[in-house]
VEXMI-69719 format. One record per residue (C-alpha): residue in three letters; x, y, z; residue number from 1. Coordinates in Angstrom, 3 decimals, always signed. Example, Ala and Ser with C-alpha at 12.3 -4.5 7.8 and 13.67 -1.06 7.14 Angstrom:
// residues 2
<Ala <+12.300 -4.500 +7.800> 1>
<Ser <+13.670 -1.060 +7.140> 2>
// end
This chain:
// residues 229
<Met <+236.352 +166.455 +135.716> 1>
<Lys <+235.961 +162.536 +135.870> 2>
<Gly <+234.631 +160.824 +132.920> 3>
<Ile <+231.790 +158.725 +132.921> 4>
<Ile <+231.609 +155.484 +130.985> 5>
<Cys <+228.393 +154.009 +130.424> 6>
<Phe <+227.899 +150.219 +129.324> 7>
<Ala <+224.705 +149.297 +127.520> 8>
<Leu <+223.660 +145.743 +127.650> 9>
<Val <+221.262 +144.479 +124.849> 10>
<Phe <+219.667 +141.126 +125.209> 11>
<Thr <+217.888 +139.523 +122.241> 12>
<Phe <+215.454 +136.860 +122.727> 13>
<Ser <+214.291 +134.339 +120.047> 14>
<Thr <+210.586 +133.581 +119.944> 15>
<Ser <+211.493 +129.948 +120.092> 16>
<Val <+212.745 +130.260 +123.720> 17>
<Phe <+209.061 +130.862 +124.720> 18>
<Ala <+207.286 +128.719 +122.200> 19>
<Ala <+205.952 +125.155 +122.945> 20>
<Ala <+206.482 +121.772 +121.323> 21>
<Leu <+203.736 +119.536 +120.399> 22>
<Ser <+204.332 +115.815 +119.924> 23>
<Gly <+202.515 +112.369 +119.679> 24>
<Thr <+202.084 +109.072 +118.165> 25>
<Val <+199.551 +107.961 +115.600> 26>
<His <+198.460 +104.646 +116.728> 27>
<Phe <+196.678 +101.855 +114.581> 28>
<Ser <+194.113 +99.588 +116.050> 29>
<Gly <+193.150 +96.266 +114.545> 30>
<Thr <+194.607 +93.794 +111.904> 31>
<Ala <+197.157 +95.507 +109.618> 32>
<Pro <+196.300 +94.933 +105.969> 33>
<Ala <+198.669 +92.860 +103.993> 34>
<Pro <+201.315 +94.997 +102.280> 35>
<Gln <+200.453 +95.298 +98.410> 36>
<Arg <+203.467 +94.462 +96.289> 37>
<Val <+204.177 +96.919 +93.525> 38>
<Asp <+204.804 +95.503 +90.005> 39>
<Met <+207.399 +97.406 +88.143> 40>
<Asn <+207.963 +94.961 +85.246> 41>
<Ala <+206.284 +97.504 +82.816> 42>
<Asp <+209.645 +99.190 +82.778> 43>
<Pro <+212.769 +97.174 +83.089> 44>
<Thr <+214.716 +100.089 +84.224> 45>
<Cys <+212.349 +100.449 +87.289> 46>
<Ala <+212.433 +96.563 +87.986> 47>
<Ser <+216.107 +96.364 +87.967> 48>
<Ala <+216.662 +99.307 +90.477> 49>
<His <+215.412 +96.998 +93.272> 50>
<Thr <+216.796 +93.822 +94.600> 51>
<Glu <+214.063 +93.258 +97.179> 52>
<Pro <+210.181 +93.558 +96.640> 53>
<Val <+208.727 +97.022 +96.753> 54>
<Tyr <+205.337 +97.400 +98.494> 55>
<Ala <+202.905 +100.243 +98.221> 56>
<Asp <+203.184 +103.198 +100.571> 57>
<Asp <+199.261 +103.957 +101.092> 58>
<Val <+199.161 +101.983 +104.361> 59>
<Val <+202.283 +101.492 +106.159> 60>
<Val <+201.742 +99.987 +109.641> 61>
<Asn <+204.888 +99.881 +111.716> 62>
<Ser <+206.050 +96.989 +113.767> 63>
<Asn <+204.986 +98.907 +117.001> 64>
<Asn <+201.330 +99.189 +115.716> 65>
<Thr <+201.709 +102.776 +114.453> 66>
<Leu <+200.968 +104.367 +111.222> 67>
<Lys <+203.783 +105.914 +109.100> 68>
<Asn <+203.077 +108.882 +106.521> 69>
<Val <+200.427 +110.693 +108.326> 70>
<Phe <+200.284 +114.226 +107.959> 71>
<Val <+199.719 +116.156 +111.189> 72>
<Tyr <+199.119 +120.073 +111.044> 73>
<Val <+197.580 +122.963 +112.850> 74>
<Lys <+194.274 +123.417 +111.188> 75>
<Thr <+193.142 +126.368 +113.392> 76>
<Gly <+194.296 +128.721 +116.109> 77>
<Leu <+196.831 +130.841 +113.929> 78>
<Glu <+194.203 +133.087 +112.247> 79>
<Gly <+195.437 +136.639 +111.950> 80>
<Lys <+198.986 +135.753 +112.156> 81>
<Thr <+201.654 +136.061 +109.088> 82>
<Phe <+204.615 +133.886 +108.681> 83>
<Glu <+207.557 +134.489 +106.430> 84>
<Thr <+208.151 +132.146 +103.609> 85>
<Pro <+211.180 +129.868 +104.352> 86>
<Pro <+213.697 +130.293 +101.384> 87>
<Asn <+215.069 +126.679 +101.593> 88>
<Leu <+213.814 +124.145 +99.046> 89>
<Val <+211.525 +121.230 +99.598> 90>
<Val <+212.806 +118.419 +97.555> 91>
<Leu <+210.625 +115.838 +95.972> 92>
<Asp <+212.833 +113.123 +94.342> 93>
<Gln <+211.779 +110.256 +91.759> 94>
<Lys <+214.319 +107.600 +92.709> 95>
<Gly <+213.916 +103.877 +92.060> 96>
<Cys <+210.602 +104.785 +90.267> 97>
<Lys <+209.088 +105.810 +93.405> 98>
<Tyr <+208.343 +109.445 +94.889> 99>
<Glu <+210.518 +110.234 +97.982> 100>
<Pro <+208.928 +111.376 +100.293> 101>
<His <+205.471 +109.900 +99.972> 102>
<Val <+203.892 +112.510 +102.115> 103>
<Phe <+205.444 +115.893 +102.648> 104>
<Gly <+204.559 +119.398 +103.859> 105>
<Ile <+205.450 +122.782 +102.207> 106>
<Gln <+204.667 +126.318 +102.861> 107>
<Val <+202.897 +128.659 +100.508> 108>
<Asn <+205.219 +130.245 +97.826> 109>
<Gln <+208.187 +127.879 +99.279> 110>
<Pro <+210.169 +126.415 +96.433> 111>
<Leu <+209.510 +122.871 +95.634> 112>
<Glu <+212.416 +121.274 +93.664> 113>
<Ile <+211.411 +118.242 +91.726> 114>
<Arg <+214.262 +115.744 +90.638> 115>
<Asn <+214.581 +112.777 +88.553> 116>
<Ser <+217.190 +110.371 +89.998> 117>
<Asp <+216.385 +107.552 +87.472> 118>
<Pro <+217.690 +106.842 +84.174> 119>
<Thr <+214.275 +106.605 +82.719> 120>
<Leu <+211.344 +108.956 +81.636> 121>
<His <+209.043 +110.298 +84.392> 122>
<Asn <+206.625 +112.945 +84.397> 123>
<Val <+205.174 +114.869 +87.440> 124>
<His <+201.564 +115.375 +87.226> 125>
<Gly <+200.492 +117.838 +89.915> 126>
<Met <+196.799 +117.915 +90.676> 127>
<Pro <+196.219 +120.972 +92.957> 128>
<Lys <+192.511 +122.160 +93.078> 129>
<Glu <+193.277 +125.722 +94.360> 130>
<Thr <+196.055 +126.629 +91.973> 131>
<Lys <+197.020 +125.610 +88.352> 132>
<Glu <+197.313 +122.022 +87.540> 133>
<Phe <+200.856 +121.140 +85.936> 134>
<Asn <+202.159 +118.134 +84.105> 135>
<Leu <+205.915 +118.309 +83.517> 136>
<Gly <+207.829 +115.623 +81.495> 137>
<Met <+211.404 +114.779 +82.971> 138>
<Pro <+213.101 +112.398 +80.562> 139>
<Ile <+216.754 +113.123 +81.802> 140>
<Gln <+218.531 +111.687 +84.799> 141>
<Gly <+219.521 +114.451 +87.017> 142>
<Met <+216.860 +116.829 +85.769> 143>
<Lys <+215.404 +119.418 +88.143> 144>
<Leu <+212.277 +121.677 +88.112> 145>
<Thr <+210.956 +124.079 +90.528> 146>
<Arg <+207.306 +125.075 +91.286> 147>
<Lys <+205.496 +126.830 +93.960> 148>
<Phe <+202.055 +126.906 +95.288> 149>
<Asp <+200.263 +130.248 +95.973> 150>
<Lys <+197.382 +129.049 +98.086> 151>
<Pro <+196.986 +126.664 +100.974> 152>
<Glu <+195.485 +123.107 +100.127> 153>
<Ile <+195.026 +119.801 +102.082> 154>
<Met <+196.201 +117.658 +100.267> 155>
<Val <+197.580 +118.087 +96.747> 156>
<Lys <+198.252 +114.808 +94.814> 157>
<Phe <+200.984 +114.065 +92.469> 158>
<Lys <+201.326 +111.205 +90.101> 159>
<Cys <+203.326 +109.875 +87.269> 160>
<Asp <+201.447 +109.082 +84.101> 161>
<Val <+204.213 +106.916 +82.748> 162>
<His <+204.335 +104.580 +86.043> 163>
<Pro <+200.807 +104.491 +87.532> 164>
<Trp <+201.925 +103.114 +90.752> 165>
<Met <+203.931 +106.225 +91.569> 166>
<Asn <+202.047 +108.843 +93.668> 167>
<Thr <+202.688 +111.326 +96.534> 168>
<Tyr <+200.731 +113.999 +98.476> 169>
<Ala <+201.881 +117.412 +99.708> 170>
<Gly <+200.032 +119.447 +102.382> 171>
<Val <+200.440 +123.346 +101.425> 172>
<Leu <+200.059 +125.538 +104.485> 173>
<Pro <+200.451 +129.403 +105.161> 174>
<His <+202.603 +128.336 +108.047> 175>
<Ser <+205.295 +125.690 +109.143> 176>
<Tyr <+203.468 +123.970 +111.871> 177>
<Tyr <+203.050 +120.455 +110.568> 178>
<Ser <+204.864 +117.175 +110.610> 179>
<Val <+204.646 +113.595 +109.070> 180>
<Thr <+204.861 +110.492 +111.059> 181>
<Thr <+207.995 +108.439 +110.948> 182>
<Ala <+208.504 +104.744 +110.944> 183>
<Glu <+207.745 +104.688 +114.722> 184>
<Gly <+204.582 +106.613 +114.195> 185>
<Lys <+205.984 +109.696 +115.837> 186>
<Tyr <+205.437 +113.364 +114.856> 187>
<Glu <+206.689 +116.546 +116.423> 188>
<Ile <+205.683 +120.372 +115.744> 189>
<Lys <+208.205 +122.640 +117.429> 190>
<Asp <+208.089 +126.377 +118.118> 191>
<Leu <+204.271 +126.404 +118.366> 192>
<Pro <+203.099 +129.771 +120.130> 193>
<Ala <+201.034 +129.335 +123.143> 194>
<Gly <+197.419 +129.197 +122.307> 195>
<Asn <+194.480 +126.846 +121.602> 196>
<Tyr <+194.494 +124.793 +118.572> 197>
<Val <+192.691 +122.416 +116.414> 198>
<Ile <+195.078 +119.720 +115.295> 199>
<Glu <+194.155 +117.654 +112.351> 200>
<Thr <+195.578 +114.419 +110.950> 201>
<Trp <+195.341 +113.178 +107.440> 202>
<His <+195.936 +109.520 +105.974> 203>
<Glu <+195.701 +108.614 +102.254> 204>
<Lys <+193.153 +105.700 +103.002> 205>
<Tyr <+191.912 +106.287 +106.394> 206>
<Gly <+190.902 +109.995 +106.324> 207>
<Thr <+191.154 +112.742 +108.775> 208>
<Gln <+190.848 +113.265 +112.667> 209>
<Thr <+190.842 +116.290 +114.651> 210>
<Gln <+191.553 +117.122 +118.367> 211>
<Glu <+191.617 +120.322 +120.294> 212>
<Val <+194.892 +121.146 +122.315> 213>
<Ser <+196.078 +123.995 +124.603> 214>
<Val <+199.711 +124.685 +124.757> 215>
<Glu <+201.596 +126.949 +127.204> 216>
<Glu <+204.572 +128.989 +126.727> 217>
<Ala <+207.849 +126.986 +126.797> 218>
<Gly <+205.729 +123.818 +127.457> 219>
<Glu <+205.646 +120.283 +125.906> 220>
<Gln <+202.424 +119.010 +125.202> 221>
<Thr <+201.453 +115.377 +124.063> 222>
<Leu <+198.645 +114.563 +121.708> 223>
<Asp <+197.996 +110.986 +120.369> 224>
<Phe <+195.696 +109.741 +117.736> 225>
<Thr <+194.407 +106.286 +116.702> 226>
<Tyr <+193.191 +104.840 +113.404> 227>
<Ala <+191.436 +101.827 +112.650> 228>
<Pro <+190.609 +100.105 +109.215> 229>
// end
């Protein structure tokens, strides 16, 4: 009797193979406002941390007439879908008496690690409207605290009551389909399932814009926005 040997081949496909990529540029039209210099002299530790002038991050027009720090995210089109919470930390640092980054995204229940890299007192005053407000003193250099948001919100403001020029904003979402424009005004949202979406942009001073877009499986779609003062 001859033996029969069977070979089973199993293929596993990642959903990212079939997902789309959405990217684009947020342009700025018109005359860029003059950068506003930040006066840190109230705290000598802050002032001595910089050898060059420091400017506010609320309006940053890049050299190619694009906008930095614009939050871009999928507003509608993912209803009925559930997404796993990423275990990795999102880091918000206080460095040189500035928040880094100035605008960021985080998923619901994803851990946010807040750091104090400065040898001076900071406090992190988070002001969400959908979850409980918090105000945490951080007097020690190297100190770390962790917080989470259990509900979506666009946007959550943070400030430091000790240093009034310090602020930052977080977009809290039930999914990870978001981006923040770079020093070239670019954004990219990867691994987006095929479908029809409303994409919204948020800027600290210039508000929100929305556009509709359709993306296909494994496709690459471009969607640009333009703000004016």
